[in-house]
C-alpha positions as CSV (number, residue, x, y, z in Angstrom):
1,M,0.5,15.5,32.2
2,H,-0.7,14.4,28.8
3,P,-4.1,16.0,27.8
4,N,-5.5,12.7,26.5
5,P,-7.4,11.0,29.4
6,L,-6.6,7.6,27.8
7,F,-3.1,8.1,29.1
8,R,-4.0,8.8,32.7
9,T,-4.7,6.6,35.8
10,D,-6.0,7.0,39.3
11,D,-4.3,3.8,40.4
12,R,-2.4,5.1,43.4
13,A,-0.7,1.8,44.1
14,L,0.7,1.8,40.5
15,L,2.0,5.3,40.9
16,E,3.6,4.4,44.3
17,S,5.3,1.4,42.6
18,L,6.6,3.7,39.9
19,I,8.3,5.9,42.5
20,D,9.7,2.8,44.2
21,E,10.9,1.1,41.0
22,V,12.5,4.2,39.5
23,G,13.7,5.6,42.8
24,F,15.1,8.8,41.2
25,G,13.6,12.1,40.1
26,M,13.9,15.8,39.5
27,I,12.8,18.5,41.9
28,F,11.7,21.8,40.3
29,A,11.1,25.1,42.1
30,E,11.1,28.8,41.4
31,T,13.8,30.8,43.1
32,S,14.8,34.5,43.2
33,D,17.5,33.4,40.6
34,G,14.9,31.9,38.3
35,P,13.6,28.3,38.0
36,R,16.0,25.6,39.2
37,V,16.0,21.8,39.1
38,A,17.9,19.2,41.2
39,H,18.2,15.5,40.7
40,T,17.9,13.1,43.6
41,P,16.9,9.7,44.9
42,L,13.2,9.6,46.1
43,L,11.4,7.7,48.7
44,S,7.6,7.5,49.0
45,T,6.4,7.4,52.6
46,G,3.3,5.5,51.4
47,D,1.0,8.0,53.0
48,G,1.0,10.9,50.6
49,A,4.5,12.3,50.9
50,V,7.8,11.9,49.1
51,Q,11.2,12.4,50.8
52,F,14.5,13.3,49.2
53,H,17.8,14.9,50.1
54,L,20.1,17.5,48.4
55,A,23.6,18.6,48.8
56,R,23.7,21.5,51.2
57,G,25.4,23.6,48.5
58,N,22.7,22.8,45.9
59,A,21.1,25.9,44.4
60,L,17.6,24.7,45.5
61,T,18.4,23.8,49.1
62,R,18.0,27.2,50.6
63,Y,14.8,28.0,48.7
64,L,12.8,24.8,49.2
65,P,11.6,25.0,52.8
66,G,8.0,26.3,52.8
67,Q,8.0,26.4,49.0
68,E,5.6,24.7,46.5
69,A,7.7,22.4,44.3
70,L,7.3,19.9,41.5
71,V,8.8,16.4,41.5
72,V,9.0,14.5,38.2
73,V,9.7,10.8,38.0
74,N,10.4,9.4,34.6
75,G,9.8,5.8,33.8
76,P,10.7,3.9,30.5
77,D,10.3,5.6,27.2
78,A,10.9,4.8,23.5
79,Y,10.3,5.9,19.9
80,V,7.5,4.1,18.2
81,T,7.8,3.7,14.4
82,P,4.7,3.6,12.1
83,R,6.3,0.5,10.6
84,W,4.8,-1.4,13.6
85,Y,1.2,-0.4,12.8
86,A,-1.1,-2.4,10.5
87,D,-1.6,0.9,8.6
88,P,1.7,2.8,8.3
89,N,-0.1,5.8,6.9
90,T,0.5,7.9,10.0
91,V,3.3,9.5,11.9
92,P,5.8,8.3,14.5
93,T,5.2,8.9,18.2
94,W,6.9,8.4,21.6
95,D,5.5,6.1,24.3
96,Y,6.5,6.9,27.9
97,V,5.6,6.8,31.5
98,T,6.0,9.8,33.8
99,L,4.6,11.1,37.0
100,E,4.4,14.7,38.2
101,L,3.9,15.4,42.0
102,Q,3.2,18.8,43.4
103,G,3.1,20.1,46.9
104,P,4.7,22.1,49.7
105,V,8.1,21.1,51.0
106,R,9.4,21.1,54.5
107,K,13.0,20.6,55.8
108,M,13.4,17.4,57.7
109,A,15.0,17.1,61.2
110,E,18.3,15.2,61.4
111,E,16.7,12.0,62.7
112,G,14.3,12.0,59.8
113,L,17.2,12.5,57.3
114,V,19.0,9.5,58.9
115,G,15.9,7.4,58.6
116,L,15.5,8.4,54.9
117,L,19.1,7.4,54.2
118,D,18.8,4.1,56.0
119,A,15.6,3.3,54.1
120,L,17.1,4.2,50.7
121,V,20.2,2.1,51.4
122,E,18.2,-0.9,52.6
123,R,15.9,-0.8,49.5
124,H,18.7,-0.4,46.9
125,E,21.2,-2.7,48.6
126,A,18.6,-5.5,48.5
127,R,18.6,-5.2,44.7
128,I,22.3,-6.0,44.4
129,P,23.4,-9.6,45.0
130,G,25.7,-10.3,47.8
131,E,26.1,-9.1,51.4
132,P,24.5,-5.7,51.7
133,W,26.4,-2.6,52.8
134,T,25.2,-1.0,56.0
135,R,25.8,2.3,57.7
136,E,27.6,0.4,60.5
137,Q,30.5,-0.1,58.2
138,V,31.3,3.7,58.3
139,E,33.0,5.3,61.3
140,D,30.5,7.4,63.2
141,A,32.6,10.6,62.8
142,K,32.8,10.1,59.1
143,F,29.1,9.5,58.8
144,R,28.3,12.6,60.8
145,Q,30.7,14.7,58.7
146,M,29.0,13.5,55.5
147,L,25.5,13.9,57.0
148,G,26.3,17.6,57.5
149,M,26.9,18.0,53.8
150,I,23.2,17.2,52.9
151,V,19.7,18.4,53.8
152,G,16.6,16.2,53.9
153,F,13.2,17.3,52.6
154,E,9.7,16.0,52.6
155,M,7.0,17.0,50.1
156,E,3.3,16.7,51.0
157,V,1.9,15.5,47.7
158,R,-1.3,17.5,46.9
159,A,-1.4,16.7,43.2
160,W,-0.6,13.5,41.4
161,R,-0.4,13.9,37.6
162,P,0.6,10.7,35.8
163,T,1.0,10.0,32.1
164,L,1.1,6.4,31.0
165,K,1.3,6.8,27.2
166,L,1.3,3.1,26.1
167,S,-0.3,3.2,22.7
168,Q,-3.8,2.8,24.3
169,N,-5.2,4.7,21.2
170,K,-4.1,1.8,19.0
171,S,-5.7,-1.5,18.3
172,A,-4.8,-4.6,20.4
173,E,-3.0,-6.0,17.4
174,D,-1.0,-2.8,16.9
175,R,-0.1,-2.8,20.6
176,A,1.2,-6.4,20.4
177,T,3.3,-5.5,17.4
178,I,4.6,-2.4,19.1
179,A,5.5,-4.4,22.2
180,A,7.4,-6.9,20.1
181,G,9.2,-4.2,18.3
182,L,10.2,-2.5,21.5
183,D,11.4,-5.9,22.9
184,A,13.5,-6.4,19.9
185,H,15.0,-3.0,19.9
186,G,16.2,-2.5,23.5
187,S,13.0,-1.3,25.4
188,P,11.7,-4.4,27.2
189,A,10.5,-2.5,30.3
190,L,8.2,-0.3,28.1
191,A,7.1,-3.4,26.1
192,A,6.1,-5.1,29.4
193,L,4.1,-2.1,30.5
194,I,2.2,-2.0,27.2
195,R,1.4,-5.7,27.6
196,T,0.2,-5.4,31.2
197,L,-1.3,-1.9,31.5
198,A,-2.8,-1.5,28.0
199,P,-4.0,-5.0,26.9
């Protein structure tokens, strides 16, 4: 989390929407083999927990149950040039959105894992035009075989540490120019966040 309080928020609905919109994150934990990270789809339960699954053979899988872990969700980010400031007598920076979540992890029962998978599929299939894919299109034996290859987890989030570094320390005029520059150079999502969250 960035040390500048300008770049923090307590807006829980906004943080939940970041998890939902990005839908993917990194799980960090300490193991007897040293620190490890895994990358996985994420689902917020909406009541203070985050669910995810890992391959059974993933290096973290056997260590996570009962362990304190860190989840990181990265939103849009981009380089910001001083050419976009009214006074270019400064240095470049990087604007970005990220969320750190910390808490204990428990292994999910099989029915919970199936529920997680169904929820993930429903959410992401709805974002793709056309007839959505459903689990019913897979033979049950095949689904059960593949289900055995993954493990579901749920983290009880005890700490939410967001950073929304959106040039809040710049003037409204500079932020408008930065947003226009980001729009023109391939970062429209970050530009939109600057316009809506740091007006």
